[in-house]
N, C-alpha and C positions, 0 to 999 in steps of 0.2 A: 851337376852331379855327373860323374864319369859313368861309362857303361859298366865298368867293373862294379861300382857302387850300386848301380841300378840292378845288376844281377844279384847282388847280395840281398838287397831289399826284396826283390822278386822271389828269390828262393824261400825266404821266410813266409811270404804270402802263399806260395805253392804248398809248403808244408801244411799250412792250415786248410787249404782247399782239398787236399787228398787224404789227410790222416783219417783213418777208420772208414773211408768211403768205399763202397763195393760196386758202384756203377762205373765200369771202365769207360764206356762211351762218354758219360758225363764228366769224368775226370779229364779225359783227353780234350773234350770240348772246352772245359774251363782253363786248362793249361794253355791251349792255343789262344784263347781269348786273353788271358793274362799276359802272354808274351806279346801278342799283337797290340794290346793297349799300352804296354810299358814302352814299346819302341815304335810308335805310330809313324814317325818320320823316317824310319829305317826299314821296318818289316811290312812290306806290301802284302805278302801272303805268308801265313803260318799254318801248318797243318801236319797231320800224321798220315802216313801210308802204312798199312798193316799187312803182314804176310798172309796171303791166302794159300789155299791148297796149291801145291805145285810151285812154280817159279815166278809168281806174280805178286806184286804189291797192289793192294786195293785201297782206294781213297777212304780215309777215316775222317774224324772231326777236323774242321779247319775254320780259319777266319780269312776272308779276302774274296776275291773274284772266283768265278767258276774254275774248276780244275779237271785234270785228266782223271778218269776213273781207274785205270790200271797202268802199271809200269812193269815191264818185264825185268827179270834178273839181269844185271849187267848193262842195262840200257838207261840212258839219261844219267843225271847226277844221282838220283835216288837209287837206281839199280846198280850203279857203279859203286856207291858207298856200301851197299849191301855186299856186292861181290868182293870188294877190298877189305871190308870189315872195320873201317875207321871213318872218322869225320872227314868230309871233303868241303873245302872252301873253294869256290869258283869266282874269281874276281870279275870275269866277263863271260857270261854264258854263251855268247856268240863264238867264242874260241874253244868251247868244250866239245870235243868230238862226240857226236851222237846226242847232243842236248835235245831234250823233248820240250818243245815250246808250248806249254799249256796256256801261257799268256805272253803276248808280244811286249808287255810292259816290264817283264822281268829282265834285269840286267846283270845281277850277281846273285849268288845262292850259297847257302850252307846246308849240309845234310848230315844229321847225326844218327848213326845206327843205334838201334835199341836191342840190347841182349839181356836175358834174365841171368840169375846168378849161376846157372849151369851152362851159360854161354849159348843158349838157344836164341836164335834171331827171332825177333817179334815184329819189327817194323822200323820205320825211320821218322824222325822229325825233320821236316823240310821247311826252310824259310827262304823267301825270295825278297829282293830289294829292287826298287826301280833305279837305284844308283849303282854305278860301276864300283867295284872294289870296296863294298860296304861292310865286309865282315873281316874280323881279325882274330888274333889269339884270345883276346878277352871274350869274344863271342864263343869261340871254340871251348874255352874253359868253363864259362858260365853255363852254356847250354849243356855241356857234358855233365856238369854237376846236377843240373835239373833232370836230365834223363836218368842219371844214376839213381837219384832220389825217387823219381817216378817208377822206375823198374823195381826198386827195392820194395816200394809200397804196393805195387799192382801186379807183380809177376804171377800171383795165383789167380788173377782175374782173366788172364789170357786163356783162350780155349785151345 
């Protein structure tokens, strides 16, 4: 099965996981688990960083090894995706200026910003791989659809 097909199947599963659910933390935990379990050979770390008061992202639900608690606006891949307002794919984290190394095992990364329907920033989906150049346009599109669906169903749950 191709990654594109895996994303299509996963999107259907996520619809069932989040439909009519009101526990935001539970939803984010299950979505990160579903992503991690669908791509175990690729996704070493999957999780959410949520906007806190001010210009900081705070660690939210995730699957994988321990992680950084906070990430400042514009710093690292997560902070830069927030600053630039679009998905970032980093083929080699060692070459990314200002990369925040929460784990030395991370080699490549994709970060998808999360905006509600009024374009208010809510956080990011962050995924790391132990392989170089492990993310592509299929990941960008598939994860983008999942985040769009997630935000459509949960935007009223964000404080």
